[in-house]
C-alpha positions as MATLAB code, in Angstrom:
seq = 'MMGIPESKRRSPAEAAALVERRDTLGLPLGPGQPKAFMTALGERDDFEDLLVSSALLLGLYPLFTKPGVRLRSGFFGPVERGLRAAGHDVQFVPADFRRFTRLLETLRPRVMATIAASPDAQGWMSLSLHSGATTHELRAAGNDPDRLLVVEVNSALPRTLGLPPEAPHAIHLDEADVIIEAVTPLPIVPEAPGGEVEERIAKHVAPFVHEGATLQTGIGGIPGQVVAMLAEGSIGDFGVHSEMFTDGLMALHRAGKVSNARKGMHDGISVCTFAGGSEALYTWLDGNEEVRFLPVEAVNAPETIAANRDMVCINGALAIDLAGQVAADTIGEVQYSGVGGHEDFTGGPGLENSDRSFICLPSTAKVHGRVVSRITPSFEPGTVVTTPRHQLDVVVTEHGAAELAGLTVAERAAALIGIADPAFRDGLRKAAPER';
ca = [
      24.660   17.344   -7.643;
      26.481   14.951   -9.970;
      25.721   15.160  -13.669;
      24.222   12.294  -15.663;
      26.748   10.659  -18.021;
      25.911   11.322  -21.686;
      26.525    7.643  -22.455;
      23.520    6.705  -20.327;
      21.201    9.581  -21.156;
      18.216    8.641  -23.378;
      14.931   10.217  -24.344;
      11.770    8.335  -23.267;
      11.293    7.132  -26.861;
      14.903    5.951  -27.126;
      14.580    4.059  -23.851;
      11.276    2.508  -24.944;
      12.923    1.309  -28.169;
      15.290   -0.846  -26.082;
      12.371   -3.030  -24.950;
      12.097   -6.017  -27.285;
       8.915   -7.091  -29.043;
       8.883  -10.179  -26.849;
      10.069   -9.149  -23.433;
       9.415   -8.966  -19.700;
       9.202   -5.707  -17.754;
       9.077   -5.115  -13.995;
       7.631   -1.886  -12.579;
       7.080   -0.702   -9.001;
       3.745   -0.102   -7.342;
       2.003    3.227   -8.120;
       4.236    6.015   -6.740;
       7.380    4.380   -8.133;
       6.183    4.055  -11.734;
       8.132    5.928  -14.478;
       5.442    7.929  -16.283;
       7.397    9.209  -19.288;
       8.863    5.764  -20.001;
       5.454    4.056  -19.744;
       3.887    6.717  -21.971;
       6.597    6.201  -24.599;
       6.064    2.437  -24.507;
       2.385    3.080  -25.243;
       3.330    4.825  -28.493;
       4.611    1.541  -29.904;
       2.345   -0.864  -31.794;
       4.767   -3.688  -32.495;
       4.697   -5.751  -29.301;
       4.178   -9.453  -29.833;
       4.314  -10.565  -26.190;
       5.272   -8.007  -23.562;
       4.621   -9.255  -20.032;
       4.503   -6.423  -17.467;
       4.579   -7.062  -13.729;
       3.355   -4.153  -11.585;
       0.634   -3.023   -9.159;
      -1.759   -0.117   -8.616;
      -1.410    1.882  -11.820;
      -1.797    5.606  -11.186;
      -2.348    6.545  -14.823;
      -4.377    5.242  -17.755;
      -1.428    4.270  -19.951;
      -2.268    3.295  -23.562;
       0.448    0.621  -23.297;
      -1.993   -1.707  -21.543;
      -4.602   -1.382  -24.297;
      -2.212   -2.618  -26.992;
      -2.371   -6.087  -28.546;
       0.449   -8.304  -27.353;
       0.753   -6.616  -23.943;
      -0.126   -8.509  -20.763;
      -0.309   -6.961  -17.303;
       0.143   -9.009  -14.135;
      -0.952   -6.823  -11.226;
      -0.590   -7.500   -7.516;
      -3.005   -4.730   -6.534;
      -5.948   -3.381   -8.501;
      -7.064    0.226   -8.498;
      -9.558    2.059  -10.711;
      -7.228    1.811  -13.728;
      -6.830   -1.973  -13.546;
     -10.549   -2.445  -12.972;
     -11.355   -0.241  -15.964;
      -8.847   -1.951  -18.246;
     -10.108   -5.386  -17.310;
     -13.749   -4.368  -17.765;
     -12.848   -3.104  -21.251;
     -11.502   -6.545  -22.151;
      -7.764   -5.911  -21.985;
      -5.318   -8.556  -20.760;
      -5.047   -7.662  -17.073;
      -4.628  -10.507  -14.585;
      -4.537  -10.390  -10.790;
      -1.760  -12.149   -8.883;
      -2.883  -13.032   -5.337;
      -0.077  -12.447   -2.843;
       0.822  -10.360    0.163;
       2.792   -7.242   -0.759;
       5.938   -8.594    0.951;
       5.807  -11.851   -1.030;
       6.078   -9.911   -4.281;
       9.784   -9.470   -3.651;
      10.262  -13.217   -4.029;
       7.766  -13.541   -6.898;
       9.553  -10.801   -8.839;
      12.891  -12.520   -8.253;
      11.369  -15.700   -9.694;
       9.951  -13.867  -12.727;
      13.276  -12.041  -13.156;
      12.107   -9.496  -15.767;
      14.744   -8.659  -18.365;
      13.876   -4.970  -18.051;
      13.381   -3.192  -14.735;
      12.326    0.459  -14.557;
      11.666    2.985  -11.808;
      11.474    6.662  -11.007;
      14.132    8.333   -8.869;
      15.107   11.749   -7.572;
      18.014   13.674   -9.121;
      21.470   12.276   -8.258;
      23.250   13.755   -5.260;
      26.903   14.823   -5.193;
      28.006   11.187   -4.851;
      25.831    9.991   -7.741;
      23.099    8.350   -5.649;
      19.525    8.641   -6.960;
      16.988    8.299   -4.146;
      14.094    5.955   -4.931;
      11.916    8.695   -3.458;
       8.320    7.626   -2.776;
       8.674    3.864   -3.164;
      10.894    1.104   -1.871;
       8.361   -1.714   -1.938;
       9.072   -5.075   -3.552;
      11.260   -3.980   -6.479;
      14.446   -2.729   -4.781;
      16.348   -6.013   -5.028;
      15.482   -6.669   -8.675;
      16.286   -3.096   -9.706;
      19.779   -3.549   -8.357;
      20.055   -7.088   -9.753;
      19.107   -5.876  -13.239;
      21.632   -3.042  -13.044;
      24.422   -5.473  -12.178;
      23.560   -8.030  -14.875;
      24.903   -7.324  -18.405;
      22.059   -9.376  -19.893;
      19.390   -7.231  -18.268;
      18.368   -3.581  -18.569;
      17.814   -1.065  -15.762;
      15.930    2.082  -16.779;
      15.849    4.937  -14.260;
      13.581    7.912  -14.914;
      14.938   10.902  -13.000;
      12.424   13.560  -11.980;
      13.883   16.661  -10.316;
      10.492   17.400   -8.701;
      10.626   14.229   -6.597;
      11.697   14.384   -2.946;
      14.945   12.779   -1.866;
      13.912   10.333    0.832;
      16.191    8.176    2.933;
      16.686    4.519    3.755;
      18.944    2.806    6.284;
      22.292    2.182    4.594;
      24.228    0.038    4.093;
      21.598   -2.740    4.174;
      18.777   -0.579    2.798;
      20.210    2.483    1.012;
      16.905    3.267   -0.775;
      18.879    4.589   -3.745;
      20.340    3.534   -7.090;
      23.784    4.751   -8.124;
      24.448    6.284  -11.532;
      26.923    3.454  -12.175;
      24.185    0.830  -11.755;
      21.709    2.303  -14.258;
      21.968    1.287  -17.911;
      19.662    4.027  -19.166;
      18.649    7.301  -17.525;
      15.700    9.402  -18.660;
      15.259   12.975  -17.465;
      11.590   13.936  -17.369;
       9.684   16.300  -15.111;
       6.212   14.799  -14.845;
       3.454   15.615  -12.322;
       3.923   14.077   -8.903;
       1.634   11.118   -8.092;
      -0.899   12.941   -5.916;
      -3.068   10.607   -3.815;
      -5.867   12.728   -2.302;
      -6.964   11.973    1.252;
     -10.472   10.550    1.333;
     -12.751   13.056    3.075;
     -14.044   11.948    6.441;
     -17.676   12.514    7.380;
     -19.873   11.845   10.392;
     -19.600    8.055   10.056;
     -15.805    8.134    9.898;
     -15.660   10.486   12.880;
     -17.859    8.188   14.954;
     -15.677    5.191   14.053;
     -12.552    7.130   15.016;
     -14.101    7.966   18.401;
     -14.566    4.242   19.070;
     -10.935    3.498   18.150;
      -9.288    6.368   20.035;
      -9.789    4.963   23.578;
      -7.742    1.893   22.640;
      -4.710    4.029   21.679;
      -2.532    4.985   24.610;
       0.590    7.053   25.218;
       3.659    5.683   23.444;
       1.835    3.304   21.078;
       3.384    2.418   17.718;
       0.955    3.195   14.898;
       0.181    1.731   11.505;
      -2.576    3.256    9.419;
      -3.903    2.525    5.971;
      -5.311    5.058    3.537;
      -8.850    6.407    3.677;
     -11.231    8.573    5.627;
     -11.290    6.380    8.753;
      -7.509    6.156    9.393;
      -7.320    9.862    8.522;
      -9.930   10.690   11.166;
      -8.155    8.544   13.768;
      -4.777   10.243   13.314;
      -6.439   13.670   13.174;
      -8.073   12.935   16.509;
      -4.753   11.774   17.961;
      -3.005   14.873   16.619;
      -5.491   17.055   18.495;
      -5.609   14.881   21.613;
      -3.746   15.012   24.907;
      -1.506   11.956   24.470;
       1.518   11.399   22.253;
       5.052   10.012   22.279;
       3.909    7.768   19.424;
       5.978    5.658   17.084;
       5.198    4.989   13.418;
       5.723    1.685   11.594;
       3.444    1.692    8.554;
       3.399    0.191    5.062;
       2.244    3.552    3.672;
       3.165    7.037    4.868;
       0.274    9.490    4.504;
      -0.672   13.122    5.050;
      -2.282   12.057    8.317;
       0.971   10.656    9.669;
       2.744   13.846    8.590;
       0.154   15.851   10.551;
       0.829   13.690   13.596;
       4.552   14.468   13.264;
       3.870   18.169   12.830;
       1.694   18.182   15.944;
       4.699   16.979   17.950;
       3.000   13.684   18.778;
       5.635   11.366   17.216;
       8.879   10.675   19.077;
       9.594    7.055   18.004;
      11.322    6.768   21.373;
       9.475    3.729   22.700;
       9.120    1.438   19.687;
      11.787   -1.146   20.411;
      12.263   -1.627   16.657;
      13.877    1.168   14.615;
      13.790    3.544   17.569;
      14.089    7.209   16.671;
      12.605    7.004   13.165;
       9.282    6.445   11.433;
       9.379    3.512    9.032;
       7.416    2.906    5.819;
       7.853    1.261    2.424;
       6.041    3.818    0.229;
       4.302    7.168    0.494;
       1.244    8.631   -1.159;
      -0.480   11.915   -0.553;
      -0.324   15.620   -1.274;
       2.414   17.811   -2.704;
       2.804   19.225    0.821;
       3.622   15.722    2.080;
       6.287   15.248   -0.595;
       7.852   18.609    0.235;
       7.932   17.661    3.917;
       9.536   14.282    3.149;
      12.364   15.819    1.095;
      15.568   15.121    3.020;
      13.581   14.366    6.184;
      15.676   12.149    8.445;
      12.691   11.359   10.690;
      11.158    9.032    8.040;
      12.968    6.079    6.461;
      11.898    3.927    3.512;
      12.692    0.204    3.707;
      11.873   -2.735    1.397;
       8.426   -4.184    1.986;
       9.761   -7.553    3.146;
      11.431   -5.714    6.040;
       8.479   -3.457    6.899;
       5.625   -5.969    6.572;
       7.189   -9.061    8.141;
       4.841  -10.096   11.005;
       7.748  -10.715   13.363;
       9.033   -7.181   12.677;
       5.591   -5.686   13.242;
       5.279   -7.593   16.518;
       8.748   -6.465   17.631;
       7.392   -2.929   17.974;
       6.063   -2.220   21.449;
       2.325   -1.630   21.859;
       1.567   -1.866   18.150;
      -1.788   -0.430   17.056;
      -2.843   -1.256   13.487;
      -5.809    0.450   11.843;
      -7.095   -0.985    8.566;
     -10.296   -1.183    6.564;
     -12.477   -3.787    4.899;
     -15.252   -4.052    2.347;
     -17.330   -6.544    4.330;
     -17.185   -9.017    7.211;
     -19.282  -12.120    7.843;
     -20.631  -13.333   11.175;
     -17.757  -15.785   11.551;
     -15.342  -12.849   11.483;
     -13.915  -13.462    8.025;
     -12.817  -10.301    6.225;
     -13.324   -9.458    2.554;
     -11.039   -6.534    1.773;
     -10.073   -7.016   -1.873;
     -13.014   -8.573   -3.743;
     -16.684   -7.719   -4.185;
     -18.413  -10.898   -5.280;
     -16.402  -12.145   -8.228;
     -14.935   -8.715   -9.003;
     -11.324   -8.065   -8.026;
     -11.520   -4.649   -6.382;
      -8.068   -4.014   -4.877;
      -5.475   -6.417   -3.484;
      -4.128   -8.168   -0.409;
      -1.291   -5.705    0.212;
      -0.270   -5.757    3.866;
      -3.778   -6.412    5.195;
      -3.163   -9.800    6.753;
       0.350   -8.897    7.924;
      -0.853   -5.894    9.887;
      -3.995   -7.666   11.087;
      -2.252  -10.849   12.215;
       1.234   -9.530   13.036;
       0.172   -7.684   16.194;
      -1.401  -10.913   17.450;
       2.070  -12.202   18.270;
       2.115   -9.905   21.326;
      -0.758   -9.622   23.815;
      -0.218   -5.891   24.321;
      -0.709   -5.114   20.617;
      -4.069   -4.293   19.051;
      -5.400   -4.605   15.520;
      -8.540   -2.858   14.242;
     -10.673   -3.578   11.202;
     -12.752   -0.443   10.646;
     -15.683   -0.127    8.248;
     -18.993    1.706    7.928;
     -21.873   -0.576    8.868;
     -23.638   -0.088    5.517;
     -22.900    0.550    1.860;
     -25.044    1.645   -1.065;
     -25.086   -0.862   -3.928;
     -27.055   -0.001   -7.074;
     -29.076    2.538   -5.077;
     -29.915    0.066   -2.309;
     -28.522    0.216    1.249;
     -26.933   -3.095    2.309;
     -25.234   -4.228    5.485;
     -21.461   -4.670    5.345;
     -21.821   -7.153    8.211;
     -23.405  -10.156    6.568;
     -24.350  -13.733    7.549;
     -22.112  -15.049    4.776;
     -20.385  -13.741    1.690;
     -21.957  -13.906   -1.733;
     -20.533  -16.526   -4.118;
     -17.199  -15.560   -5.613;
     -16.086  -13.371   -2.710;
     -12.591  -14.263   -1.557;
     -11.568  -14.065    2.105;
      -8.656  -11.653    2.520;
      -8.045  -12.267    6.219;
      -9.281  -15.378    8.068;
     -11.420  -15.225   11.180;
      -8.717  -16.346   13.615;
      -6.595  -13.247   12.863;
      -9.154  -10.680   14.004;
      -8.872   -8.668   17.196;
     -11.304   -5.707   17.131;
     -13.930   -4.770   14.514;
     -15.234   -1.195   14.606;
     -18.212    0.481   12.934;
     -19.908    3.760   13.721;
     -22.081    1.784   16.160;
     -19.267    0.518   18.383;
     -16.278   -1.787   18.784;
     -16.521   -5.590   18.929;
     -13.543   -7.300   20.573;
     -13.516  -10.766   18.993;
     -10.346  -12.377   20.322;
     -11.167  -15.283   22.657;
     -14.897  -15.371   21.864;
     -16.751  -18.491   20.754;
     -18.315  -18.656   17.307;
     -21.732  -17.721   18.713;
     -20.305  -14.930   20.854;
     -18.434  -13.470   17.873;
     -21.618  -13.416   15.802;
     -23.504  -11.689   18.636;
     -20.741   -9.088   19.057;
     -20.720   -8.309   15.339;
     -24.508   -8.037   15.200;
     -24.250   -5.563   18.051;
     -22.237   -3.135   15.909;
     -24.253   -3.657   12.703;
     -26.708   -1.021   11.525;
     -29.821   -1.318   13.744;
     -32.046   -1.761   10.692;
     -30.276   -5.034    9.826;
     -29.777   -6.558   13.272;
     -32.999   -8.590   13.407;
     -32.262  -10.135   10.027;
     -28.729  -10.976   11.110;
     -29.974  -12.597   14.321;
     -32.389  -14.776   12.364;
     -29.620  -15.825    9.982;
     -27.042  -16.432   12.719;
     -28.228  -19.936   13.793;
     -28.131  -21.113   10.187;
     -24.671  -19.606    9.755;
];
């Protein structure tokens, strides 16, 4: 392991002092965020106009409660929702995850910061759990004398791999302007527990997945149940091409069900752009040549997704209307999450007839103590459509699977009513002609 040059070594407070009162700062999505640096920035009270571009905060950093600090987020989580509800300056930027590479290049923050694993013998610091949309601007900032690249090295982070030379997934010591050494807790993302509903949904999805399919799964109880079922099943030889790498996908690897031999795109390796899960997942990823991290614009491009043979994409939603429109990031007028790769992985497989895309959701939800149907005649005012109706292939609830591709408007509505909770079907049928 190569040592960190003393000329670049700074404490978190010293690094934070290099950010100007009026400045721009670019940070990665959740697992790539430098905790010690962000905490030190929150100890300052002198910002006049600090614009921060990031997504999915994994900690409640006081920085974003300070006057003069603005956060532009491409993906909301509980922290962003809480900050915004408390009246702090948090704004949502609507865009697919892959488009944030270009948007960040346009913003061109003066300061870029990231976490990284300890440098190897050649001085390369793996970007560890996140490649995402910031890789290009991290390197651009490091090579520009008028900009500042802050790298927070955490020896507890796994060294993960990219595909050099085009995608090395690492920053060299020579590129960083400032290096912080700080051992902070790893960004644990617990798997959502799956119950009876999730298990029933998974059972409806499983028959569509065949030997040698290439898999993409999102986070949550439903994708977790699907991959658990596949890990215990009789078929395998799967490939993995997924925006996020999870504990479930690790379990599929460990069960010997992933060969990546029949993908047609990046054969021999599982591909992702970030990872989130347990400490066991991070230990497994350390130095693991079976999994490679690539920039999001490479992973989420629809033509790349479609280039994989027999692609099967499994994603969730908050609600769906009888036209087949999907709401996955807003609830009414409240920004709940973000677009991410939802439309890419829903629409991308549609470029090949052999590929399948699943939108999976429980048929009901409890809102203010009242049970409501997630399949609805139309969305309430303020709800924004995440994925349009013409992108959908299969919608799955615990009551069955509705294959929508090729159906008329009336047939789609009937198919969706057929997988709604039985208690709401009559009401949906009455509303369908009006819709």
